C-alpha positions in Angstrom: 0.0 0.0 0.0 1.4 3.4 -1.0 1.7 6.0 1.7 -1.4 8.0 2.4 -0.7 11.7 1.5 -4.2 13.1 1.2 -5.2 15.6 3.8 -8.4 14.2 5.3 -9.7 17.5 6.6 -11.5 18.3 9.8 -14.0 21.0 9.4 -16.0 21.9 12.5 -19.4 20.4 11.9 -20.7 21.3 15.3 -24.3 22.3 15.5 -26.2 20.1 13.1 -27.8 18.0 15.8 -30.3 19.9 18.0 -30.2 17.4 20.8 -26.7 16.7 21.9 -25.6 18.2 25.3 -25.3 21.4 27.4 -28.0 24.0 26.8 -30.9 22.4 25.0 -28.9 19.3 24.6 -26.6 21.1 22.1 -22.8 21.1 22.4 -20.3 23.0 20.2 -18.3 19.8 19.6 -20.0 17.2 17.4 -18.7 13.8 18.5 -17.2 11.7 15.6 -15.7 14.7 13.9 -12.2 13.3 13.8 -11.6 9.9 12.2 -9.1 7.8 10.3 -5.7 9.5 9.3 -6.6 12.4 11.6 -2.9 13.2 12.3 -1.4 12.3 8.9 0.2 15.2 7.1 -1.5 16.0 3.7 -0.7 17.4 0.3 0.1 21.2 0.3 -2.5 23.4 -1.4 -6.2 23.9 -1.5 -8.9 21.3 -0.9 -12.7 21.7 -0.4 -14.1 18.6 1.4 -17.9 18.2 1.3 -19.6 16.2 4.0 -23.3 15.1 4.2 -24.3 14.5 7.8 -27.6 12.9 9.0 -28.6 12.6 12.6 -31.6 11.1 14.4 -31.8 11.3 18.2 -34.5 11.4 20.9 -35.0 11.5 24.6 -38.1 10.3 26.6 -40.7 12.6 27.9 -39.4 12.1 31.4 -36.2 14.0 30.5 -36.3 17.8 30.6 -34.2 20.3 28.5 -33.9 24.0 28.2 -34.3 24.8 24.5 -34.3 28.3 23.2 -35.1 29.6 26.7 -38.1 27.3 27.2 -38.5 24.2 29.4 -39.3 21.1 27.3 -40.2 17.5 28.2 -38.3 15.1 26.0 -37.2 15.9 22.5 -37.1 14.1 19.1 -34.8 15.6 16.5 -33.6 14.9 13.0 -30.9 16.8 11.0 -29.7 16.7 7.4 -26.7 19.0 6.7 -24.1 19.5 4.0 -20.8 21.0 5.2 -18.3 22.8 3.1 -14.8 23.1 4.5 -12.2 25.0 2.4 -8.8 24.1 3.7 -5.3 25.3 2.8 -2.3 23.3 3.7 1.0 25.1 3.8 4.1 23.8 1.9 6.7 25.4 4.1 7.2 23.8 7.6 5.9 25.5 10.7 7.7 24.5 14.0 9.0 21.5 12.1 5.4 20.4 11.2 2.8 20.9 8.5 0.3 23.7 9.1 -3.2 24.0 7.7 -6.1 26.5 8.0 -9.8 25.9 7.3 -13.1 27.7 7.6 -16.2 25.4 7.7 -19.9 26.3 7.1 -23.0 24.2 6.7 -26.5 24.5 5.1 -29.3 22.2 5.9 -32.5 21.4 7.7 -33.2 20.6 11.4 -36.6 19.3 12.7 -37.4 19.1 16.4 -40.5 18.0 18.4 -41.0 18.3 22.1 -43.6 19.1 24.8 -43.0 22.8 25.6 -43.9 24.3 29.0 -44.6 28.1 28.9 -46.1 30.6 31.3 -49.7 31.5 30.6 -51.4 34.9 31.0 -52.2 34.2 34.7 -48.7 32.9 35.5 -49.7 29.3 35.3 -47.6 26.8 33.3 -49.1 25.6 30.0 -47.8 22.5 28.3 -48.3 21.4 24.7 -46.6 19.5 21.9 -44.8 21.6 19.3 -42.7 20.9 16.2 -40.2 23.4 14.7 -38.4 23.0 11.4 -35.6 25.3 10.2 -33.6 25.4 6.9 -30.6 27.7 6.6 -27.0 28.2 7.3 -24.8 27.4 10.3 -22.2 29.2 12.4 -18.7 29.6 11.1 -16.0 27.2 12.4 -12.3 28.3 11.8 -9.7 25.6 12.5 -5.9 25.5 12.6 -3.8 22.3 12.7 -0.2 21.3 13.0 0.9 17.8 12.0 4.2 16.0 12.4 5.4 12.7 10.9 8.1 10.2 11.9 7.9 6.9 10.1 4.7 5.1 11.1 3.9 7.7 13.8 2.0 11.0 13.3 1.0 13.7 15.8 -1.5 16.5 15.7 -2.4 19.6 17.6 -5.4 21.7 16.7 -7.3 24.8 17.8 -10.8 25.8 16.6 -13.8 27.9 17.6 -17.3 28.9 16.9 -18.3 32.3 15.4 -22.1 32.5 16.0 -23.4 33.7 12.7 -26.0 31.0 11.9 -29.8 31.0 12.0 -31.1 31.4 15.6 -34.3 32.6 17.2 -35.1 32.7 20.9 -37.9 30.3 21.8 -37.5 28.1 18.8 -36.9 24.3 19.2 -34.8 24.0 16.1 -31.9 26.3 15.5 -28.8 26.1 13.3 -26.6 28.2 15.7 -25.6 27.7 19.3 -25.8 31.5 19.6 -22.6 31.8 21.6 -18.9 31.7 21.0 -16.7 28.7 21.9 -13.0 27.7 21.9 -11.8 24.1 21.5 -8.3 22.7 21.4 -6.5 19.4 21.7 -4.2 16.9 20.2 -4.0 13.5 18.6 -2.0 10.6 17.2 -2.2 8.3 14.1 -0.3 5.1 13.7 -0.1 4.2 10.0 1.9 1.2 8.9 2.0 1.5 5.1 3.5 -2.0 4.5 0.9 -3.9 6.6 -2.0 -1.5 6.0 -2.7 -0.9 9.6 -4.2 2.4 10.8 -5.2 3.7 14.2 -6.2 7.3 15.1 -7.2 8.9 18.4 -7.9 12.6 19.1 -8.9 14.3 22.3 -9.8 17.9 23.2 -11.6 20.3 25.5 -14.3 23.0 24.8 -14.7 26.3 26.7 -18.1 27.9 26.1 -19.1 31.6 26.4 -22.5 32.7 27.6 -25.6 32.8 25.3 -26.6 36.4 25.9 -30.2 35.8 24.8 -30.9 33.0 27.3 -28.2 33.9 29.9 -27.1 30.2 29.8 -23.4 29.2 30.0 -22.4 25.7 29.1 -19.7 24.0 31.2 -16.3 22.7 30.0 -16.7 19.7 27.7 -14.1 16.9 27.0 -14.2 14.5 24.0 -12.3 11.6 22.4 -12.7 10.4 18.8 -11.0 7.2 17.6 -10.8 5.1 14.4 -9.2 1.7 13.7 -9.0 0.4 10.1 -7.2 -2.1 7.8 -6.4 -1.6 4.1 -7.7 -4.3 1.8 -5.7 -3.0 -1.1 -4.1 0.2 -2.3 -7.4 2.0 -2.3 -9.9 0.6 0.1 -9.8 0.4 3.9 -12.4 -1.0 6.4 -12.7 -0.4 10.1 -14.5 0.8 13.1 -15.0 4.3 14.6 -16.1 5.6 18.0 -16.3 8.5 20.4 -16.7 9.4 24.0 -18.1 12.8 25.2 -18.1 13.9 28.8 -19.0 17.2 30.3 -16.4 18.1 33.0 -18.1 21.2 34.7 -21.7 22.1 35.1 -23.8 24.6 33.3 -24.3 28.0 34.9 -26.1 31.4 34.5 -29.6 32.5 35.3 -30.9 30.5 32.4 -29.6 27.2 33.6 -32.7 26.4 35.7 -32.1 22.7 35.5 -28.9 23.0 37.5 -25.4 21.7 36.4 -27.0 19.4 33.7 -23.7 17.6 33.0 -23.9 15.3 30.1 -22.1 12.3 28.5 -22.5 9.9 25.6 -20.6 7.1 23.8 -20.9 6.0 20.2 -19.4 3.5 17.8 -19.9 1.9 14.4 -18.3 0.8 11.1 -16.5 2.8 8.4 -15.3 2.3 4.8 -12.9 4.6 3.0 -11.8 4.8 -0.7 -8.8 6.6 -2.2 -9.0 7.4 -6.0 -6.7 9.2 -8.4 -7.4 12.9 -9.3 -4.7 14.0 -11.7 -1.4 13.5 -10.0 -3.1 13.7 -6.6 -5.6 11.6 -4.6 -9.2 12.1 -3.8 -10.9 10.4 -0.8 -14.4 9.2 0.0 -15.5 8.0 3.4 -18.7 6.6 4.9 -19.1 6.1 8.6 -22.0 5.6 11.1 -22.3 5.7 14.9 -24.9 4.2 17.3 -25.0 5.8 20.7 -25.4 4.5 24.2 -24.8 5.6 27.8 -26.4 9.0 27.2 -27.0 11.3 30.1 -28.7 14.8 29.9 -28.8 14.5 26.1 -30.8 12.8 23.4 -29.5 9.4 22.1 -29.7 8.0 18.6 -27.5 7.4 15.5 -25.7 9.5 12.9 -24.1 9.0 9.5 -21.3 10.9 7.7 -20.5 10.8 4.0 -17.4 12.7 3.1 -15.9 13.5 -0.4 -12.5 15.3 -0.5 -11.0 16.4 -3.8 -7.7 18.4 -4.0 -7.7 21.5 -6.2 -3.9 21.4 -7.1 -4.4 18.7 -9.6 -1.2 19.3 -11.6 1.2 19.4 -8.6 
C-alpha cells in the first residue's frame, strides 16, 4: 500500500444536531468529527471537502431540557446537513510540522419535536406538543492544525472555535446556531503502517463555552475523544471501526440554567469504509461512517451518519 498523503480535513461540523448536550442538549463539539488519518500530514495546497451529515436522536418525555429559553419535556430531533470546509495546507514547515487552516460552514434542515412548557397569562404553566423546522446556514468554524510525521507515527495539535453567525431565534426548538462563542483545542495521534496496511487514530480535546446572551445560559467545559481503527484491503480501500466518548467536566451556569449543572455524557461506535481514488497527480478520498449511541445522560441518544468527499484542487502538482 502506498503512503497516504491526502489531507483528510477536519471542518468543525458542530451544531447540526439539535439534541446533543449542554443548553438544549446542544454542544459545540460534534462527536465523531475526527476519524481515520486524523494526524497524517497531507498534500500542500487547497482542498474543499464536502460532507453530508444525518442525525436522528431522541429523549423520553421524562427528561427535561432548556431549549431556546423554554422548558421542554423530551425531544425528538432529525438533521440533514451539507458541510463545506475549504482548507489550505502550507508547503513550508511551521515549527517542524505541517500547518493547515480551514473555515467550515454548513447548510441544511433541522426538525425538532417536544412538549414545551410556557407561562400562561395568569402565570400558570401551560404545556403542549410543538414541532419546529428550520432550513438555513450554520455558524462559522475556523480551524488551525499542525501535524508531524516520523515513520509510522504521526502527531496532531489543533485549535478551533465557533463564530455564532447561523440561524437562531429565541424560543424556537430547532436552530442552526448555538448562539454563543466557543473555543476548542487538543491533540491526537495516528499510527499508519504502510507495509501492513494498519491504521489507528485517536484525538482528544476540551471545549470552553461563552454565555448565550439571549438566554443567559453558559455551558460548562466539555471533553471529548474520537477514535478510528482500520485495515487496508488493497491500495485504495480500507475498512474499520470508529467511535467516540463525550463527557462534560463542569456544570452549566447562568440565570438561564434552571435545571442545574446538567452535566452530560454519551458514547458511540460503528463501522466505516474509505476509498482513495486518483485525481490528476493527486488523490481524492471518499469515506462513509456511522455511529450508534449509548450511555447518554442529559442529552438525546440515537444514531448519525457521515459521508465525506474530499478532492484536492492542485491537480497538476
